N, C-alpha and C positions, 0 to 999 in steps of 0.2 A: 503495500497499500503507499508507502513510503517514499517509493523509488515514483511510484506512478506518479506522484504527489511531487515530488521533485522535475520529473520528466519534463511534465504539465507547465512549471513555471517558469525553467528552463527554456521553453519552446515557446510558453508568452513574450517570453524578457528578450528572448532571440530572434524570434520570426520578423518581426518590423528590420532588421540588421539583414536580412534575407533579399528584402527588395528594395533595398536603397541603394542606389547608384553611387559609386565610388567616386569622391572627387576626386582622386587622382589620377582616375583614365580620361585618358585622351582624349581630347573636346575638339571641336571647330571652334576655334579664337575667333574672340571678339572683336569689330570690325573698330577702328580705333576713332577714337568721341571722346568728349570733356568726362563722359561718365566711365567710360568703359574701365578703367583701375578701380573705384568706387563698385563699382557691378560686380569686376570680377573677385571683391575680396567680398565682400559680402554673399552672391550668393555661389560661389564655388568652393566654400566650406560647408556647401553637405552636399552638393552635387558638380558634376564638371556641368563647362560651359555649354554644354552639346544642347541641354533641358530647355536650355535656352534660344538657339539657333537654330534649332527646328521648331520652333512653335513661327505660328504666323497670327497674332492675336492682333483685334484693335485696339483704340487709347484706353476704353472701358474695359477691357477684357483683361488687360495686361494693370491696370488698376484694379482690379479682384484676384489678378493672381501677385500684386503684392501687396495683397489684403492677407489672405490666404498664408503668406510666404510667414508675414508678421504674425499669423497665429501659432505659425509651427517654431515659430523664434526668432525670425529674422529681426536684425535690426537696420531699420533704414529711417535715416534723421526726417524730419518732415522740414529740410529746406532744404532738403535735394530729391526727396520726391516728385515733384515737377518735371524735375530735369532727367528723370529717371526715365520718367516714363517717355517725355517724347528720347530720351534714345533706343529707348525700347520699341519704340512705336514706329519710328524713323527706318531702324533698322530690321526690325522684325515683324513687323504691318503686315496688314493682308498682301497690301500692291505690294509684300517683296515676296511672297508668296500663297499657295491655296488659303483660304480663310479657316482656319478652324478655332473650334471653343476648348476651352481649358476641361482637361477628363474628369470625369464625372467618378468621385469616388465609391469603391465595391459601398453597398448601402446608402445609395444617400440618392435620397427622390427625387425624381424630375419633373421642372414645371414646365 
């Protein structure tokens, strides 16, 4: 019984790491720009740049992504928020590729 409980606890604790994207994995580079260094420093602590470069979101959707990342622990200074959104929208907006919406989390209700 103790082994099953220990296994269940270990599985519960380690499962999120199994799905995390390694920040050290090589990713597509971020384009030059005034916010490149701040985005790289903030965002690639948890995932590589490919997580950003493969998305092509609207300004509104990038704003929602930033809010979601803040909810997950990212620190985005309020004074940089507009410039970060401008950088993301300019370089990874719908005009740069097929428009996508942020992926829904498992169990999240569709609107």
